[in-house]
A tleap script that builds the chain and sets N, CA, C and O, in Angstrom:
source leaprc.protein.ff14SB
mol = sequence {
  NMET GLY ALA ARG SER ALA THR ASN ALA ASN
  GLY PHE ASP ARG PHE TRP ARG ASN VAL ARG
  THR HIE THR LEU HIE ASN PRO ALA GLU TYR
  LYS LYS ARG THR VAL GLY THR TRP LEU LEU
  THR GLY GLU PHE PRO VAL PRO ALA ILE TYR
  CARG
}
set mol.1.N position { 1.002 -1.143 -0.236 }
set mol.1.CA position { -0.058 0.037 0.524 }
set mol.1.C position { 1.251 0.823 -0.145 }
set mol.1.O position { 1.087 1.225 -1.297 }
set mol.2.N position { 2.583 1.082 0.514 }
set mol.2.CA position { 3.172 2.719 -0.084 }
set mol.2.C position { 2.495 2.900 1.814 }
set mol.2.O position { 1.740 2.528 2.713 }
set mol.3.N position { 3.830 4.016 1.195 }
set mol.3.CA position { 3.555 4.818 2.186 }
set mol.3.C position { 2.383 5.854 2.268 }
set mol.3.O position { 1.781 5.819 3.341 }
set mol.4.N position { 1.896 6.852 1.271 }
set mol.4.CA position { 0.537 7.394 1.405 }
set mol.4.C position { -1.445 6.607 2.868 }
set mol.4.O position { -2.535 6.969 3.311 }
set mol.5.N position { -0.399 5.381 2.844 }
set mol.5.CA position { -1.476 4.348 3.307 }
set mol.5.C position { -1.359 4.269 5.131 }
set mol.5.O position { -1.864 3.317 5.725 }
set mol.6.N position { -0.635 5.390 5.878 }
set mol.6.CA position { -0.506 6.242 6.836 }
set mol.6.C position { -1.629 7.248 6.980 }
set mol.6.O position { -2.372 7.728 7.835 }
set mol.7.N position { -1.353 7.310 5.675 }
set mol.7.CA position { -1.521 9.071 6.199 }
set mol.7.C position { -3.144 9.184 6.388 }
set mol.7.O position { -4.038 8.403 6.059 }
set mol.8.N position { -3.193 10.793 7.220 }
set mol.8.CA position { -5.003 10.034 7.873 }
set mol.8.C position { -6.603 10.275 6.879 }
set mol.8.O position { -7.759 9.994 7.197 }
set mol.9.N position { -6.063 10.884 5.640 }
set mol.9.CA position { -7.131 10.803 4.687 }
set mol.9.C position { -7.565 9.282 4.448 }
set mol.9.O position { -8.714 9.266 4.005 }
set mol.10.N position { -7.097 8.156 4.575 }
set mol.10.CA position { -7.372 6.968 3.897 }
set mol.10.C position { -7.274 5.800 5.176 }
set mol.10.O position { -6.918 4.622 5.161 }
set mol.11.N position { -7.765 6.709 6.294 }
set mol.11.CA position { -7.988 6.504 7.273 }
set mol.11.C position { -7.221 4.647 7.607 }
set mol.11.O position { -7.858 3.761 8.177 }
set mol.12.N position { -5.674 4.478 7.034 }
set mol.12.CA position { -5.229 3.384 7.254 }
set mol.12.C position { -4.028 3.998 8.446 }
set mol.12.O position { -2.943 3.421 8.521 }
set mol.13.N position { -4.292 5.038 9.225 }
set mol.13.CA position { -3.152 5.578 10.368 }
set mol.13.C position { -4.350 4.321 11.334 }
set mol.13.O position { -4.822 3.201 11.137 }
set mol.14.N position { -4.367 4.691 11.704 }
set mol.14.CA position { -5.188 3.620 12.752 }
set mol.14.C position { -5.752 2.498 12.506 }
set mol.14.O position { -6.760 2.170 13.132 }
set mol.15.N position { -5.228 1.736 11.588 }
set mol.15.CA position { -4.896 0.351 11.907 }
set mol.15.C position { -3.908 -0.145 12.136 }
set mol.15.O position { -3.691 -1.215 12.703 }
set mol.16.N position { -2.696 1.150 11.395 }
set mol.16.CA position { -1.191 0.481 10.674 }
set mol.16.C position { -1.189 1.236 12.959 }
set mol.16.O position { -1.075 0.406 13.861 }
set mol.17.N position { -1.237 1.758 13.065 }
set mol.17.CA position { -1.108 1.918 14.934 }
set mol.17.C position { -2.135 0.818 15.588 }
set mol.17.O position { -1.537 -0.037 16.241 }
set mol.18.N position { -2.795 0.748 15.567 }
set mol.18.CA position { -3.004 -0.878 16.296 }
set mol.18.C position { -2.799 -1.382 16.074 }
set mol.18.O position { -2.644 -2.175 17.003 }
set mol.19.N position { -2.228 -2.283 14.089 }
set mol.19.CA position { -1.444 -3.613 14.393 }
set mol.19.C position { -0.029 -4.119 14.745 }
set mol.19.O position { 0.560 -5.195 14.845 }
set mol.20.N position { 0.352 -2.085 14.958 }
set mol.20.CA position { 1.326 -2.168 16.051 }
set mol.20.C position { 1.995 -2.824 17.198 }
set mol.20.O position { 3.083 -3.374 17.373 }
set mol.21.N position { 0.847 -2.542 17.983 }
set mol.21.CA position { 0.288 -2.398 19.386 }
set mol.21.C position { 0.031 -3.588 19.167 }
set mol.21.O position { 0.951 -4.032 18.480 }
set mol.22.N position { -0.968 -4.623 19.441 }
set mol.22.CA position { -0.935 -5.579 19.156 }
set mol.22.C position { 0.388 -6.045 18.716 }
set mol.22.O position { 1.027 -6.456 19.685 }
set mol.23.N position { 0.986 -6.125 17.688 }
set mol.23.CA position { 2.030 -7.039 17.318 }
set mol.23.C position { 2.982 -7.236 18.831 }
set mol.23.O position { 3.278 -8.241 19.477 }
set mol.24.N position { 3.319 -5.594 19.043 }
set mol.24.CA position { 4.790 -5.460 19.783 }
set mol.24.C position { 3.978 -5.599 20.829 }
set mol.24.O position { 4.511 -6.562 21.380 }
set mol.25.N position { 2.163 -5.036 22.143 }
set mol.25.CA position { 2.313 -5.355 22.996 }
set mol.25.C position { 0.859 -6.341 23.952 }
set mol.25.O position { -0.112 -5.990 24.622 }
set mol.26.N position { 1.648 -8.131 23.362 }
set mol.26.CA position { 0.761 -9.312 23.032 }
set mol.26.C position { 1.325 -9.700 24.392 }
set mol.26.O position { 2.408 -10.286 24.408 }
set mol.27.N position { 0.641 -9.407 25.639 }
set mol.27.CA position { 0.578 -10.310 27.479 }
set mol.27.C position { 0.799 -11.880 27.083 }
set mol.27.O position { 1.582 -12.649 27.640 }
set mol.28.N position { -0.137 -12.200 25.914 }
set mol.28.CA position { -0.098 -13.174 26.497 }
set mol.28.C position { 0.986 -14.953 25.072 }
set mol.28.O position { 0.983 -16.157 24.814 }
set mol.29.N position { 1.500 -13.880 24.810 }
set mol.29.CA position { 2.814 -13.964 24.325 }
set mol.29.C position { 3.826 -14.468 25.444 }
set mol.29.O position { 4.310 -15.583 25.633 }
set mol.30.N position { 3.946 -13.509 25.984 }
set mol.30.CA position { 5.226 -13.709 27.549 }
set mol.30.C position { 4.379 -14.281 28.537 }
set mol.30.O position { 4.706 -13.830 29.634 }
set mol.31.N position { 3.539 -14.989 28.612 }
set mol.31.CA position { 3.425 -16.009 29.427 }
set mol.31.C position { 3.483 -17.009 28.619 }
set mol.31.O position { 4.217 -17.980 28.805 }
set mol.32.N position { 2.783 -16.878 27.732 }
set mol.32.CA position { 3.220 -18.530 26.931 }
set mol.32.C position { 4.385 -19.037 27.374 }
set mol.32.O position { 4.590 -20.066 28.017 }
set mol.33.N position { 5.440 -17.878 26.804 }
set mol.33.CA position { 6.441 -18.327 26.966 }
set mol.33.C position { 7.578 -18.503 28.280 }
set mol.33.O position { 8.724 -18.948 28.230 }
set mol.34.N position { 6.690 -17.900 29.637 }
set mol.34.CA position { 6.991 -17.701 30.944 }
set mol.34.C position { 6.785 -19.555 31.578 }
set mol.34.O position { 7.464 -20.059 32.473 }
set mol.35.N position { 5.499 -20.351 30.674 }
set mol.35.CA position { 5.309 -21.186 30.996 }
set mol.35.C position { 5.689 -22.529 30.019 }
set mol.35.O position { 5.200 -23.658 29.985 }
set mol.36.N position { 6.808 -21.879 29.226 }
set mol.36.CA position { 7.615 -22.610 28.691 }
set mol.36.C position { 9.203 -22.729 28.902 }
set mol.36.O position { 10.119 -23.314 28.324 }
set mol.37.N position { 9.136 -22.275 29.501 }
set mol.37.CA position { 10.906 -21.606 30.033 }
set mol.37.C position { 9.972 -23.181 31.385 }
set mol.37.O position { 10.578 -24.249 31.476 }
set mol.38.N position { 9.261 -23.081 31.812 }
set mol.38.CA position { 9.168 -23.454 33.533 }
set mol.38.C position { 9.065 -24.651 32.830 }
set mol.38.O position { 9.709 -25.503 33.442 }
set mol.39.N position { 8.658 -25.013 32.037 }
set mol.39.CA position { 7.509 -27.417 31.845 }
set mol.39.C position { 9.339 -27.240 31.576 }
set mol.39.O position { 10.058 -28.017 32.205 }
set mol.40.N position { 9.806 -26.507 30.908 }
set mol.40.CA position { 11.451 -26.894 29.568 }
set mol.40.C position { 12.087 -27.642 30.897 }
set mol.40.O position { 11.973 -28.848 31.118 }
set mol.41.N position { 12.996 -26.393 32.006 }
set mol.41.CA position { 13.908 -25.828 32.147 }
set mol.41.C position { 13.192 -25.679 33.726 }
set mol.41.O position { 13.900 -24.955 34.427 }
set mol.42.N position { 12.215 -26.083 34.303 }
set mol.42.CA position { 12.139 -26.157 35.852 }
set mol.42.C position { 12.709 -24.946 36.581 }
set mol.42.O position { 12.541 -24.726 37.780 }
set mol.43.N position { 13.666 -23.891 35.413 }
set mol.43.CA position { 13.316 -22.817 35.933 }
set mol.43.C position { 12.168 -21.716 36.818 }
set mol.43.O position { 11.177 -21.463 36.132 }
set mol.44.N position { 12.170 -21.358 37.565 }
set mol.44.CA position { 10.445 -20.682 38.255 }
set mol.44.C position { 11.161 -19.495 37.626 }
set mol.44.O position { 12.235 -19.023 37.255 }
set mol.45.N position { 9.481 -19.284 37.791 }
set mol.45.CA position { 9.037 -17.943 36.556 }
set mol.45.C position { 9.472 -16.211 37.618 }
set mol.45.O position { 9.286 -16.087 38.829 }
set mol.46.N position { 9.963 -15.293 36.820 }
set mol.46.CA position { 10.151 -14.103 37.215 }
set mol.46.C position { 8.431 -13.748 37.640 }
set mol.46.O position { 7.576 -14.251 36.911 }
set mol.47.N position { 7.828 -12.581 39.231 }
set mol.47.CA position { 7.276 -12.296 39.083 }
set mol.47.C position { 6.926 -11.103 38.444 }
set mol.47.O position { 7.334 -10.016 38.853 }
set mol.48.N position { 5.697 -11.316 36.799 }
set mol.48.CA position { 5.650 -9.762 36.498 }
set mol.48.C position { 4.695 -9.456 36.489 }
set mol.48.O position { 3.796 -9.765 37.271 }
set mol.49.N position { 4.647 -8.272 34.944 }
set mol.49.CA position { 3.679 -7.710 35.219 }
set mol.49.C position { 3.219 -7.596 34.100 }
set mol.49.O position { 3.742 -6.883 33.243 }
set mol.50.N position { 1.695 -8.584 33.842 }
set mol.50.CA position { 1.814 -8.159 32.448 }
set mol.50.C position { 0.529 -7.141 31.496 }
set mol.50.O position { -0.399 -6.591 32.089 }
set mol.51.N position { 0.563 -7.125 31.227 }
set mol.51.CA position { -0.516 -5.280 30.707 }
set mol.51.C position { -0.821 -6.515 28.923 }
set mol.51.O position { -1.474 -6.079 27.975 }
savepdb mol mol.pdb
quit
């Protein structure tokens, strides 16, 4: 779609912001990684705040 797709006129600026937010801030992935590490290595999870 090119650079113009991120302009406000097309309405995709909000779409790309939301896509970026969801791909970078996915607490389910962190939780899965923590549980997987615990199951595979027995390393006790460090308490963390997942948002």
